[in-house]
Phi, psi and omega in degrees: 000164177281162175280187181298327172271132180287167176299324179295316179300316181294320181293317180293331180278359178084018181271161179271118183293332182289339182272353181286141180287133180260117180281159177289132179293154180291141183233154172249139179281115185273335182075042180294154176233108185293337182259017183290128177220147175245150180246125177258117180255125180235122174227095183066230179281349183272136175214148181211145180238141181206161177290140180291122177284170181293313178265096186224131176247118183285137176247175184293338181265011179255140170231132184253132179233118176285142176255096185283155172276116186262134174263129185233088179285142182223130179233138180208148181226137180226143180250137183236160176054052178055052178066012177287331181232137177239127180247121177261127181250128177236119181242116175263109186242131174232138182214162178209131180289146178259171178298322180298318179292321179297319181297332179272351184222053182294332185290339180243033186297322184292325180241047188291326180291317177297324178298318180297315180296319181292318186287320188254003179299315181292324180295317179295323178297321178296318179298318180292318180296323178298320180286322180292331179296333180288346181285344186292341180280348176078004181293336181290344182299327183282324189245355178089186187255009184299312181297321178295319178300315180296318182294320178297312181298319181292319180295319177296318180299317182293320180301315184284317182293329176295339179259019179064038176241119177289135186216157175218121186234133177230121183243135173230141181231139183226128182251135175233154184228147176275163177298155182293116174274182174296144182293130179242159181298135179093346182246358188299317183297322180293314181294319177298322177297320179293317180296318178297317180296321178297316179297315180298319180293317179296318179297316178297321179295317178296317178297321179294321178296315178298318179298318179295320178297314178298319179297318179295320178296316178296319179295320179295317179296316178297322179295320178296316179298318178296322179294317178297315178298322178295320178296319177299315179298319178296318179297317179296318178297319179296320179296315178297321180295315179296318178297316179296320178295319178296314178298320178295322179293317177298314179299322179295318178295318178297316178298321180294319179297315178297322179295318179296318179298314178297322179295318178296317179300316179296318180296318178297317179296319178295322180294317178298316178296323179294317178296315179299320179295318179296319178296318177297321178297316179298317179298315179296322179294318179297314178299321179295319179296315179298317179296322179296320179296316178299316179296317181297318179296316179297317179297322180296313179298319179295321179295318179297316179299315180296323179294317178297316179298317179296319180296316179297317179297321180294318178296320178297318178296318179298316179297318179297318179295320178298315180300313179299317180296320179295316178299316180296320180297316181295319178297320179293320179297318178299319181297316180295316179295325178294319179293320180296321180295321179295325181288319183279335182049042178236105180287343181262018180292132182293342181290331179296328176294324178295322181292325178295323179292000000 
């Protein structure tokens, strides 16, 4: 379709028509089915047609006909204002027969698409000609051909859908103009209309350019003011940031000084506690040494006493053992002398006197 400015407006304004963006034409959703097929069942004089189901087994009395989606391109050209303007019409038409249309036209089932083109070609041509005839008043020059394109596509769509034919129509129209020739009788009103339109378009274009320039100047001025305001805000923010950083640095130094003072205080307190602890250790060590000496002396005295007691006890035991041994020896000697006396049976033996002694 054309843009908001028609091709004529662009041409009269000196613009390049090839550079204009071409929008996508409006479309209607036709709901085509690429796999649509109909089945014709014939049994004697009886016949019936129906859409082929998904689960279908063909019998000898069945005939299958695919209903293809047909593309029908249409081109037409019309000249207006004594060949001063040429309008090219391009109609992209796609259609597909429905079951309802097939049921009404069983006799031409094999060539149903060709039948549709033959039957409705003239009707579509009449619809297009009716719309093109409206271009002769020149009212489309102001607003372009968009509305005409829509009406042609819609009229073609309605003609086919009313006959149970699914359709999709896209129409595009393009207008071209010849250079201005010398004014001839019968054409003056058209040329004057073109000149007036050209002047109006140029004036509108110049006003639009001035408006755009003023708008750009205002936008540039506003942008500069915003930039200056932004710079001021940045400078103020930078000043606040620097001030905050300085205050933070001062606070950091003060905190560091307090931390060092507290650290020194803690170190002095720890040193004093350490000295006190060392003195306590020395005192405890001295007391321990003295106590150890007292204990050692007491233990020494006790050991000496125990050694003397043990020695005396040992000597007593030795003396006792000696005494016992001596007693035993004497008893043994008496026993031996008694036995000897008994053996000798001599009471006057001088040895008995020794034993008595």
